[in-house]
C-alpha positions in Angstrom: 22.2 4.5 10.8 19.1 6.0 9.3 16.6 8.2 11.2 12.9 7.4 10.8 9.8 9.6 10.9 6.9 7.3 11.7 3.7 8.8 10.4 0.4 7.5 11.5 -2.7 8.9 9.9 -5.9 8.6 11.9 -9.5 9.7 11.8 -11.7 8.9 14.8 -9.4 5.9 15.4 -8.9 6.3 19.1 -9.9 2.7 19.7 -7.1 1.5 17.5 -4.6 3.9 18.9 -5.3 2.7 22.5 -4.5 -0.9 21.3 -1.6 -0.3 18.9 0.2 3.0 19.6 1.9 1.7 22.8 3.9 -0.8 20.8 5.1 1.8 18.4 6.1 4.1 21.3 8.0 1.2 22.8 10.2 0.9 19.7 13.8 0.1 20.6 15.9 2.2 18.1 18.1 5.2 18.7 16.8 7.6 16.1 13.1 7.9 15.4 10.1 10.2 15.9 6.4 9.5 15.8 4.0 11.9 14.1 0.3 11.5 14.5 -1.5 13.0 11.4 -5.0 13.6 12.7 -7.7 14.1 10.1 -10.0 16.3 12.2 -11.0 13.5 14.6 -13.8 14.3 17.1 -13.4 11.3 19.3 -10.9 12.7 21.7 -7.8 11.3 19.9 -5.6 14.4 20.2 -6.4 14.9 23.9 -5.7 11.2 24.7 -2.4 11.0 22.8 -1.2 14.3 24.4 -2.0 13.0 27.9 -0.6 9.5 27.5 2.2 9.8 24.9 3.5 13.4 25.1 6.5 12.4 23.0 4.3 11.9 20.0 4.3 14.9 17.6 0.7 15.8 16.6 -0.2 17.4 13.2 -3.9 18.3 13.2 -5.8 19.1 10.0 -9.0 21.0 9.4 -10.7 18.1 7.5 -10.5 14.4 6.8 -7.9 14.2 3.9 -7.8 10.4 4.0 -4.7 8.2 3.9 -3.1 10.0 0.9 -3.8 13.6 2.0 -3.1 13.0 5.6 0.3 11.5 5.0 1.3 14.1 2.4 0.5 16.9 4.8 2.3 15.3 7.7 5.6 15.0 5.8 6.2 18.7 6.3 6.6 18.0 10.0 9.0 15.1 9.5 12.7 15.7 10.3 14.3 12.3 9.6 15.8 10.8 6.5 13.3 7.9 6.1 9.5 8.3 6.2 7.6 5.3 7.5 3.9 5.4 6.8 2.2 3.1 9.4 -1.5 2.3 9.7 -3.1 3.0 13.1 -4.0 -0.7 13.5 -0.5 -2.1 13.3 1.4 -3.6 16.2 5.2 -3.7 15.9 8.1 -5.7 17.5 10.4 -3.6 19.6 13.4 -4.1 17.2 11.4 -3.7 14.0 13.2 -0.6 12.7 16.6 -2.3 12.8 15.8 -4.7 10.0 14.4 -1.9 7.8 17.5 0.2 8.5 19.8 -2.7 7.6 18.0 -3.1 4.3 18.4 0.6 3.4 22.0 0.6 4.5 22.8 -2.4 2.3 22.2 -0.6 -1.1 22.0 3.1 -1.9 19.7 2.3 -4.8 16.9 1.1 -2.4 14.2 3.6 -2.3 11.4 1.9 -0.3 11.2 -1.1 2.0 8.3 -3.2 3.4 8.6 -5.4 6.5 6.9 -8.8 6.9 3.2 -8.2 7.5 1.5 -10.8 9.6 -2.1 -10.9 10.8 -2.8 -9.4 14.2 -5.6 -11.8 14.8 -3.8 -14.9 13.4 -0.1 -14.1 13.8 0.9 -17.4 12.3 -0.6 -16.3 9.0 0.4 -13.5 6.6 -1.8 -10.4 6.5 -4.0 -9.8 3.4 -2.9 -6.2 2.7 0.8 -6.8 2.1 2.1 -10.2 3.3 5.6 -10.8 2.1 5.7 -8.1 -0.6 3.6 -7.1 -3.6 3.7 -8.0 -7.2 1.7 -7.2 -10.3 0.6 -9.2 -13.3 0.6 -8.2 -17.0 -3.0 -6.9 -16.8 -2.3 -4.7 -13.7 -3.8 -7.0 -11.0 -1.8 -6.7 -7.8 -1.1 -9.7 -5.5 1.3 -10.6 -2.8 3.7 -13.4 -1.8 1.7 -15.1 0.9 -1.7 -13.8 -0.4 -3.3 -14.3 -3.8 -6.9 -13.1 -3.9 -8.6 -14.8 -0.9 -5.9 -17.4 -0.3 -3.7 -16.4 2.6 -0.7 -18.6 3.4 0.7 -19.6 6.8 4.1 -18.2 7.6 6.4 -21.1 7.6 9.6 -19.3 6.7 9.0 -19.7 3.0 9.6 -16.0 2.4 12.4 -15.4 4.8 14.8 -13.9 2.3 15.4 -10.2 1.6 14.2 -9.7 -1.9 13.1 -7.1 -4.5 9.4 -6.7 -4.9 7.2 -4.5 -7.1 5.2 -2.7 -4.4 5.3 -2.3 -0.6 2.1 -2.2 1.4 0.8 1.1 2.6 0.2 -0.5 6.0 3.9 -0.2 6.7 5.8 1.5 4.0 9.3 3.0 4.5 10.6 5.4 1.8 13.4 7.9 1.5 12.0 11.4 2.3 13.9 13.1 -0.5 12.6 10.6 -3.0 9.0 10.8 -1.8 9.1 14.6 -2.1 10.8 14.4 -5.5 8.0 12.1 -6.8 5.3 14.3 -5.5 4.1 12.0 -2.7 0.9 10.0 -2.8 -1.6 10.8 -5.6 -4.5 12.2 -3.6 -7.0 11.4 -6.4 -6.7 7.7 -5.3 -8.2 8.5 -1.9 -8.1 4.9 -0.7 -6.4 1.8 -2.2 -3.5 1.2 -4.6 -2.0 4.7 -3.9 1.1 2.8 -2.6 1.3 0.7 -5.7 1.2 3.8 -7.9 3.9 5.4 -5.7 6.1 2.3 -5.8 5.7 2.1 -9.6 7.1 5.7 -9.8 9.9 4.7 -7.4 11.0 1.9 -9.7 10.6 4.1 -12.8 13.0 6.6 -11.2 15.6 3.9 -11.0 15.3 3.0 -7.3 14.4 -0.4 -5.9 11.5 -1.5 -3.7 12.5 -4.2 -1.2 10.9 -6.7 1.3 12.8 -7.6 4.5 11.7 -10.5 6.8 14.2 -9.1 9.4 11.4 -6.7 10.5 7.9 -8.0 11.5 4.7 -6.1 12.1 1.1 -7.3 12.8 -1.8 -5.7 11.0 -5.4 -5.8 12.0 -6.7 -4.6 8.6 -10.2 -3.7 7.4 -10.4 -0.6 9.6 -11.1 2.0 6.8 -13.2 -0.1 4.4 -14.6 -3.5 5.2 -13.7 -6.4 3.0 -16.3 -6.9 0.2 -18.1 -3.6 0.8 -19.3 -1.9 -2.4 -17.3 1.2 -1.6 -14.1 -0.9 -1.3 -15.0 -2.7 -4.6 -15.5 0.7 -6.2 -12.1 2.1 -5.1 -10.3 -1.1 -6.1 -11.6 -1.1 -9.6 -11.5 2.7 -10.2 -8.0 3.1 -8.8 -6.6 0.1 -10.6 -7.6 1.7 -13.9 -6.1 5.0 -12.8 -2.9 3.3 -11.8 -2.3 1.3 -15.0 -3.3 4.1 -17.3 -0.8 6.4 -15.5 2.0 3.9 -15.5 1.7 1.5 -18.5 3.9 1.9 -21.5 2.1 2.9 -24.7 2.5 -0.7 -26.1 1.0 -2.1 -22.9 -2.0 0.2 -23.1 -2.6 -0.9 -26.7 -2.2 -4.6 -26.1 -3.5 -5.1 -22.6 -5.9 -2.3 -21.5 -8.8 -3.5 -23.7 -8.4 -7.0 -22.3 -8.3 -5.6 -18.8 -11.6 -3.7 -19.4 -13.1 -7.0 -20.7 -12.0 -8.8 -17.5 -13.6 -6.1 -15.4 -16.9 -6.6 -17.3 -16.7 -10.3 -16.7 -16.1 -9.7 -13.0 -19.1 -7.3 -12.9 -21.5 -9.9 -14.4 -20.1 -12.6 -12.2 -21.1 -10.5 -9.2 -24.5 -10.0 -10.6 -25.0 -13.8 -11.2 -23.8 -14.4 -7.6 -26.6 -12.2 -6.3 -24.4 -9.1 -5.6 -26.1 -6.3 -7.4 -24.4 -3.6 -5.3 -21.0 -5.0 -6.3 -22.0 -4.9 -9.9 -23.1 -1.3 -9.6 -19.8 -0.4 -7.8 -17.8 -1.8 -10.7 -20.0 0.0 -13.3 -19.6 3.3 -11.3 -15.8 2.8 -11.1 -15.6 2.5 -14.9 -17.9 5.5 -15.4 -15.8 7.7 -13.1 -12.5 6.5 -14.7 -13.7 7.7 -18.1 -15.1 10.9 -16.7 -11.7 11.6 -15.2 -9.7 10.4 -18.2 -8.3 13.8 -19.2 -7.0 14.4 -15.7 -5.4 10.9 -15.6 -3.9 11.4 -19.1 -2.2 14.7 -17.9 -0.6 12.8 -15.1 0.5 10.0 -17.5 2.3 12.6 -19.6 3.9 14.2 -16.5 4.9 10.7 -15.5 6.6 9.8 -18.8 10.2 10.5 -17.8 12.5 9.2 -16.6 11.7 5.6 -17.5 13.5 2.3 -16.7 13.0 -0.9 -18.5 13.7 -3.3 -15.6 10.7 -3.3 -13.3 11.4 -6.4 -11.1 8.2 -7.8 -9.7 6.1 -7.0 -12.7 5.2 -10.5 -13.9 4.3 -11.5 -17.5 1.5 -13.8 -16.4 -2.2 -13.5 -15.9 -3.0 -14.0 -12.2 -6.7 -14.5 -13.1 -5.9 -17.4 -15.4 -3.4 -19.0 -13.0 -5.6 -18.7 -10.0 -9.1 -19.4 -11.3 -8.4 -21.7 -14.3 -5.2 -23.4 -13.3 -5.8 -23.6 -9.6 -2.5 -22.0 -8.6 -3.2 -20.6 -5.2 0.3 -19.9 -3.9 3.1 -17.7 -5.1 5.7 -20.5 -5.5 3.3 -22.3 -7.9 3.4 -19.3 -10.3 7.2 -19.5 -10.7 
C-alpha cells in the first residue's frame, strides 16, 4: 500500500479551505499526510489551519510562487512515496485514495494517476479542468474525455474504466515522488495552466504511464485562480501552449505542425476581434510576443528534454480537435473515435 503526501497550494484562499479542507482531513486511508503550501497569504490562512486542523503540516513561503513554485517548494517537506497535488477548491470522498492506490499497485510502470473529476456545483456533470482524463491533438490542443472546449458531458458511467490517458489534471494529480524529482518538477516558467500537461508529457517520454481511474472521485469548484474567459487566462493558455509544444514536439512535428498551429492562433485572435473581444485579441498577441522573446530559454529546455524518448505516447491523437469540433460538429469524445 502506497503512502500519499497530499500537497495543497494556497494564496489568500481561506474561504476555499474552510469549505474544502475538512473533507480532505476526513480521508479514510491508513497512510497519508496533508501539507499546506502557503504562498505568503495575509488572510489568516495559517492561523486558522493551525487552530482547526493541527494535523496539517504547514510550509510557509516568503512570496507568492504560484501553483508551480508552491508545489515544487513543498515537495521537500513530503515524506511519502506518492505526491498528490490537490487544488484548494476540491472536495473528496472519504475513500478516494484507495482507488488511486489500487491503480499504482496494478502496474509498476504507472507514473501518474488522475481520479474522476466532477463538478462541485453540478456533481452529475464532469468538471471542466480534467473530467475523465486529458488528451492532446496533433496541433497541441488539449482536451478531456467528458469535456471538449465548452461542451461538458453528464457523467452517465461512459468513462468508468481504468485507462491510459495523455495528461492528468493538476486539480488532483498523483505522481511518484522519485519520478517527479527526477524530472525536475513543474516548469515554473509556466506559472499557471498546462504545467501539468508538460509534466505528464515528460512522464510519458521517460517510459512511464499516465492513468485515469474512476475508482476515485473528487469534486472541483474551478475558476478560483483565473476566471474563465479572462484576458489573463487567455494569455497563459496561448503562451503556455506554445511553450509546451516547442519543448516536447519531435523535430518533424515542429516542421510540419508548428506553422499550422501559429496560423490557427492568428485565426483565433481575429475571431475574438470580430466577436467584439479586443482584450482577448490583445492577450493572444501578447502571448505570441512573449513566446518569441523567450524562445532561446524554451529552446534550451527543449534540448535538455531531448533524452530519453519513447515513441508510444498513448493519448496523443492524430486528429485536429478544431476541425472535428467546429467544422464536423463532434462535441463528445466518443464521436472522435
